[in-house]
ROLOTOR-693263 format. One line per field, with one value per residue: residue number from 0; residue in one letter; x, y, z of N, C-alpha, C in turn. Coordinates in nm, 3 decimals. Atoms other than C-alpha are relative to their C-alpha. Layout:
REM residues N
nr <- NUM; ...
rest <- A; ...
n.c1 <- X; ...
n.c2 <- Y; ...
n.c3 <- Z; ...
ca.c1 <- X; ...
ca.c2 <- Y; ...
ca.c3 <- Z; ...
c.c1 <- X; ...
c.c2 <- Y; ...
c.c3 <- Z; ...
***
This chain:
REM residues 125
nr <- 0; 1; 2; 3; 4; 5; 6; 7; 8; 9; 10; 11; 12; 13; 14; 15; 16; 17; 18; 19; 20; 21; 22; 23; 24; 25; 26; 27; 28; 29; 30; 31; 32; 33; 34; 35; 36; 37; 38; 39; 40; 41; 42; 43; 44; 45; 46; 47; 48; 49; 50; 51; 52; 53; 54; 55; 56; 57; 58; 59; 60; 61; 62; 63; 64; 65; 66; 67; 68; 69; 70; 71; 72; 73; 74; 75; 76; 77; 78; 79; 80; 81; 82; 83; 84; 85; 86; 87; 88; 89; 90; 91; 92; 93; 94; 95; 96; 97; 98; 99; 100; 101; 102; 103; 104; 105; 106; 107; 108; 109; 110; 111; 112; 113; 114; 115; 116; 117; 118; 119; 120; 121; 122; 123; 124
rest <- X; X; X; X; X; X; X; X; X; X; X; X; X; X; X; X; X; X; X; X; X; X; X; X; X; X; X; X; X; X; X; X; X; X; X; X; X; X; X; X; X; X; X; X; X; X; X; X; X; X; X; X; X; X; X; X; X; X; X; X; X; X; X; X; X; X; X; X; X; X; X; X; X; X; X; X; X; X; X; X; X; X; X; X; X; X; X; X; X; X; X; X; X; X; X; X; X; X; X; X; X; X; X; X; X; X; X; X; X; X; X; X; X; X; X; X; X; X; X; X; X; X; X; X; X
n.c1 <- 0.118; 0.117; 0.127; 0.104; 0.127; 0.111; 0.119; -0.028; 0.000; 0.132; 0.095; 0.024; 0.087; 0.134; 0.053; 0.030; 0.122; 0.115; 0.031; 0.061; 0.133; 0.087; 0.021; 0.088; -0.067; -0.143; -0.080; -0.142; -0.086; -0.001; 0.125; -0.009; -0.098; 0.065; 0.094; -0.071; -0.024; -0.121; -0.111; 0.046; -0.101; -0.047; 0.069; -0.065; 0.037; 0.137; -0.001; -0.053; 0.105; 0.108; -0.047; 0.002; 0.140; 0.046; -0.057; 0.072; 0.138; 0.087; 0.041; -0.003; -0.060; 0.078; -0.077; -0.136; -0.090; -0.044; 0.063; 0.145; 0.033; 0.084; 0.014; 0.132; -0.002; 0.048; 0.121; 0.041; -0.064; 0.066; -0.043; -0.142; -0.006; 0.050; -0.103; -0.111; 0.043; 0.002; -0.139; -0.054; 0.064; -0.057; -0.139; -0.004; -0.028; 0.119; 0.111; 0.098; -0.057; 0.000; 0.139; 0.045; -0.070; 0.063; 0.137; -0.008; -0.036; 0.101; 0.098; 0.135; 0.059; -0.062; 0.057; 0.136; -0.014; -0.039; 0.116; 0.094; -0.058; 0.007; 0.140; 0.030; -0.069; 0.064; 0.128; -0.029; -0.062
n.c2 <- 0.043; -0.079; 0.066; -0.089; 0.019; 0.027; -0.066; -0.110; 0.036; 0.023; 0.044; 0.143; 0.016; -0.038; 0.104; 0.117; -0.031; 0.002; 0.140; 0.059; -0.058; 0.058; 0.141; 0.028; 0.101; -0.023; 0.042; 0.028; -0.082; 0.066; -0.033; -0.143; -0.011; 0.041; -0.103; -0.115; -0.007; -0.078; 0.046; 0.081; -0.001; 0.129; 0.052; -0.055; -0.141; -0.005; 0.035; -0.118; -0.102; 0.046; -0.015; -0.145; -0.040; 0.056; -0.084; -0.127; 0.025; -0.002; 0.137; 0.098; 0.127; 0.114; 0.124; -0.002; 0.072; -0.088; 0.034; -0.015; -0.135; -0.082; -0.137; -0.061; -0.144; -0.027; -0.082; -0.017; -0.111; -0.125; -0.032; -0.037; -0.135; -0.092; -0.011; -0.078; -0.139; -0.056; -0.014; -0.117; -0.118; -0.015; -0.046; -0.129; -0.111; -0.084; 0.093; -0.070; -0.011; 0.134; 0.035; -0.082; 0.048; 0.129; -0.026; -0.072; 0.093; 0.105; -0.004; -0.029; 0.123; 0.021; -0.100; 0.047; 0.115; -0.050; -0.069; 0.104; 0.068; -0.093; -0.006; 0.127; 0.006; -0.098; 0.057; 0.105; -0.060
n.c3 <- 0.072; -0.036; 0.024; 0.050; -0.070; 0.091; -0.056; -0.093; -0.142; -0.057; 0.102; -0.013; -0.116; 0.043; 0.090; -0.083; -0.075; 0.092; 0.029; -0.120; -0.016; 0.102; -0.031; -0.114; -0.080; -0.021; 0.115; -0.019; 0.085; 0.132; 0.072; 0.033; 0.108; 0.125; 0.044; 0.055; 0.144; 0.023; -0.082; -0.113; -0.106; -0.049; -0.119; -0.120; -0.006; -0.050; -0.143; -0.071; 0.002; -0.088; -0.139; -0.031; -0.014; -0.128; -0.106; 0.003; -0.039; 0.117; 0.032; -0.108; 0.041; -0.045; 0.012; -0.055; 0.088; 0.109; 0.128; -0.008; -0.044; 0.087; -0.047; 0.015; -0.029; -0.135; 0.014; 0.140; 0.072; -0.041; -0.137; 0.008; 0.057; -0.102; -0.104; 0.058; 0.010; -0.135; -0.043; 0.069; -0.061; -0.134; 0.011; 0.069; -0.092; 0.002; 0.029; 0.084; 0.135; 0.058; 0.033; 0.113; 0.119; 0.034; 0.047; 0.127; 0.107; 0.010; 0.108; -0.049; -0.057; -0.132; -0.089; -0.031; -0.089; -0.132; -0.059; -0.042; -0.116; -0.113; -0.042; -0.067; -0.130; -0.089; -0.040; -0.099; -0.119
ca.c1 <- 3.040; 2.734; 2.377; 2.099; 1.781; 1.475; 1.225; 1.210; 1.266; 0.963; 0.799; 0.843; 0.690; 0.391; 0.355; 0.368; 0.105; -0.124; -0.099; -0.178; -0.474; -0.612; -0.589; -0.854; -0.616; -0.268; 0.006; 0.353; 0.648; 0.650; 0.283; 0.343; 0.643; 0.425; 0.194; 0.463; 0.482; 0.788; 1.085; 1.016; 1.193; 1.401; 1.246; 1.503; 1.422; 1.053; 1.125; 1.332; 1.053; 0.790; 1.003; 1.041; 0.669; 0.607; 0.843; 0.651; 0.322; 0.188; 0.177; 0.117; 0.327; 0.133; 0.314; 0.650; 0.800; 1.014; 0.849; 0.496; 0.513; 0.239; 0.166; -0.152; -0.202; -0.251; -0.521; -0.713; -0.578; -0.833; -0.744; -0.373; -0.428; -0.633; -0.364; -0.096; -0.300; -0.352; 0.018; 0.111; -0.134; 0.002; 0.356; 0.264; 0.404; 0.087; -0.217; -0.451; -0.221; -0.186; -0.564; -0.627; -0.363; -0.517; -0.874; -0.767; -0.652; -0.965; -1.194; -1.560; -1.661; -1.414; -1.551; -1.907; -1.797; -1.629; -1.933; -2.154; -1.918; -1.906; -2.285; -2.311; -2.054; -2.229; -2.563; -2.404; -2.219
ca.c2 <- -0.291; -0.066; -0.184; -0.026; 0.019; -0.133; 0.044; 0.366; 0.349; 0.199; 0.099; -0.276; -0.250; -0.074; -0.340; -0.619; -0.447; -0.396; -0.767; -0.863; -0.623; -0.780; -1.129; -1.272; -1.536; -1.519; -1.554; -1.705; -1.518; -1.772; -1.707; -1.330; -1.370; -1.542; -1.238; -0.991; -0.881; -0.725; -0.742; -1.023; -0.976; -1.262; -1.481; -1.358; -0.997; -1.060; -1.227; -0.924; -0.686; -0.896; -0.901; -0.523; -0.479; -0.707; -0.497; -0.185; -0.350; -0.358; -0.737; -1.032; -1.348; -1.672; -2.001; -2.095; -2.335; -2.147; -2.334; -2.274; -1.906; -1.691; -1.323; -1.123; -0.746; -0.612; -0.369; -0.295; -0.061; 0.203; 0.182; 0.200; 0.510; 0.675; 0.600; 0.740; 1.056; 1.108; 1.049; 1.307; 1.554; 1.490; 1.563; 1.881; 2.196; 2.383; 2.152; 2.412; 2.470; 2.094; 2.041; 2.330; 2.201; 1.853; 1.980; 2.205; 1.903; 1.691; 1.604; 1.706; 1.342; 1.323; 1.643; 1.508; 1.184; 1.371; 1.592; 1.285; 1.114; 1.425; 1.451; 1.083; 1.117; 1.425; 1.242; 0.953; 1.186
ca.c3 <- -1.127; -1.135; -1.117; -1.319; -1.120; -1.288; -1.059; -0.861; -0.487; -0.314; -0.642; -0.586; -0.238; -0.393; -0.663; -0.404; -0.190; -0.491; -0.574; -0.215; -0.201; -0.519; -0.373; -0.145; -0.012; 0.145; -0.117; -0.123; -0.271; -0.556; -0.640; -0.624; -0.853; -1.115; -1.132; -1.238; -1.600; -1.755; -1.521; -1.273; -0.939; -0.802; -0.532; -0.277; -0.365; -0.307; 0.027; 0.131; 0.027; 0.207; 0.524; 0.508; 0.456; 0.754; 0.971; 0.866; 0.961; 0.605; 0.566; 0.795; 0.766; 0.790; 0.858; 1.006; 0.755; 0.499; 0.212; 0.337; 0.433; 0.286; 0.319; 0.356; 0.341; 0.694; 0.573; 0.255; -0.010; 0.088; 0.456; 0.368; 0.154; 0.430; 0.688; 0.455; 0.398; 0.771; 0.837; 0.572; 0.725; 1.075; 0.952; 0.764; 0.919; 0.818; 0.836; 0.680; 0.384; 0.328; 0.339; 0.100; -0.143; -0.129; -0.172; -0.459; -0.658; -0.614; -0.903; -0.874; -0.811; -0.520; -0.370; -0.395; -0.229; 0.056; 0.109; 0.127; 0.372; 0.592; 0.597; 0.696; 0.975; 1.116; 1.122; 1.318; 1.557
c.c1 <- -0.120; -0.127; -0.100; -0.130; -0.111; -0.129; 0.047; -0.005; -0.143; -0.102; -0.032; -0.088; -0.145; -0.063; -0.040; -0.129; -0.123; -0.042; -0.067; -0.140; -0.099; -0.034; -0.091; 0.063; 0.145; 0.081; 0.144; 0.080; 0.002; -0.126; -0.006; 0.090; -0.064; -0.095; 0.067; 0.010; 0.122; 0.114; -0.052; 0.109; 0.038; -0.077; 0.059; -0.032; -0.141; -0.006; 0.054; -0.106; -0.113; 0.040; 0.000; -0.142; -0.059; 0.052; -0.072; -0.146; -0.098; -0.046; 0.012; 0.054; -0.082; 0.083; 0.142; 0.101; 0.040; -0.069; -0.152; -0.043; -0.084; -0.017; -0.137; 0.015; -0.062; -0.127; -0.032; 0.076; -0.057; 0.041; 0.146; 0.014; -0.046; 0.101; 0.117; -0.036; -0.001; 0.142; 0.064; -0.055; 0.059; 0.143; 0.013; 0.027; -0.119; -0.117; -0.103; 0.049; -0.002; -0.141; -0.050; 0.067; -0.061; -0.138; 0.001; 0.032; -0.102; -0.091; -0.138; -0.064; 0.055; -0.058; -0.142; 0.004; 0.037; -0.116; -0.101; 0.050; -0.006; -0.142; -0.037; 0.064; -0.061; -0.134; 0.021; 0.050; -0.095
c.c2 <- 0.082; -0.075; 0.103; -0.036; -0.024; 0.068; 0.117; -0.053; -0.015; -0.055; -0.150; -0.029; 0.031; -0.106; -0.124; 0.024; -0.003; -0.144; -0.067; 0.054; -0.063; -0.146; -0.017; -0.100; 0.042; -0.056; -0.026; 0.093; -0.057; 0.034; 0.150; 0.020; -0.033; 0.106; 0.122; -0.011; 0.089; -0.057; -0.072; 0.000; -0.141; -0.039; 0.062; 0.148; 0.015; -0.034; 0.116; 0.109; -0.038; 0.011; 0.146; 0.050; -0.053; 0.085; 0.134; -0.015; -0.002; -0.139; -0.087; -0.129; -0.112; -0.126; 0.016; -0.066; 0.089; -0.029; 0.021; 0.139; 0.071; 0.137; 0.053; 0.149; 0.023; 0.085; 0.014; 0.117; 0.134; 0.043; 0.046; 0.143; 0.104; 0.022; 0.084; 0.148; 0.067; 0.021; 0.123; 0.129; 0.027; 0.054; 0.135; 0.112; 0.095; -0.087; 0.064; 0.008; -0.137; -0.042; 0.078; -0.044; -0.132; 0.023; 0.069; -0.089; -0.112; 0.020; 0.025; -0.122; -0.027; 0.097; -0.042; -0.117; 0.042; 0.071; -0.100; -0.072; 0.089; 0.014; -0.125; -0.005; 0.098; -0.052; -0.106; 0.060; 0.086
c.c3 <- 0.048; -0.038; -0.048; 0.068; -0.103; 0.046; 0.086; 0.142; 0.052; -0.099; 0.013; 0.121; -0.037; -0.089; 0.080; 0.080; -0.090; -0.035; 0.119; 0.024; -0.098; 0.029; 0.121; 0.095; 0.026; -0.116; 0.040; -0.091; -0.142; -0.079; -0.035; -0.121; -0.136; -0.055; -0.063; -0.152; -0.019; 0.082; 0.125; 0.107; 0.043; 0.127; 0.126; 0.017; 0.055; 0.149; 0.084; 0.009; 0.094; 0.147; 0.042; 0.019; 0.130; 0.116; 0.009; 0.041; -0.116; -0.044; 0.123; -0.058; 0.061; -0.024; 0.051; -0.092; -0.117; -0.134; 0.001; 0.046; -0.106; 0.065; -0.035; 0.032; 0.137; -0.001; -0.148; -0.063; 0.039; 0.139; 0.001; -0.053; 0.102; 0.111; -0.049; -0.009; 0.137; 0.053; -0.065; 0.061; 0.139; -0.003; -0.071; 0.101; 0.007; -0.048; -0.096; -0.144; -0.071; -0.042; -0.121; -0.130; -0.047; -0.062; -0.137; -0.119; -0.019; -0.121; 0.061; 0.065; 0.140; 0.102; 0.042; 0.097; 0.141; 0.069; 0.054; 0.125; 0.124; 0.053; 0.079; 0.138; 0.100; 0.051; 0.109; 0.130; 0.070
***
C-alpha cells in the first residue's frame, strides 16, 4: 500500500509555526486543527509535529495533562527567520558568495530597510 503525500517535506511544520506565530495565546492541537483549510491533518499527526517542533526548540509545551497541553511559538516569526538566515550563512562554504547572492535577490525596499538598520546599529555601537 502506497501513501500519497499531501504536503512537501517540512511544509506541515511551517504551517503549524505560522499559525502559532499568528496567535497571541498558546494553542492546543485541537484548536490548531480547526484553523486548517483544505486537507486537515489528523490530531495525532499534529501532536507528532508539535512534539518534533518542541524537540527542535521551536515551540514550548505548556501544561502536563494530555487533554490540557497547549503550545506556544518559542520565538517570533521574524526572529525565527533571522536565526535561520544566520544558520544558513554559518554553514555556507563561502560566506561572501552567500551574502552577495542573498543581497542580489533583495527588493529595493529590503535594501533600504537594511541600510537603515545598519545605520542605526552603527550609531548605537
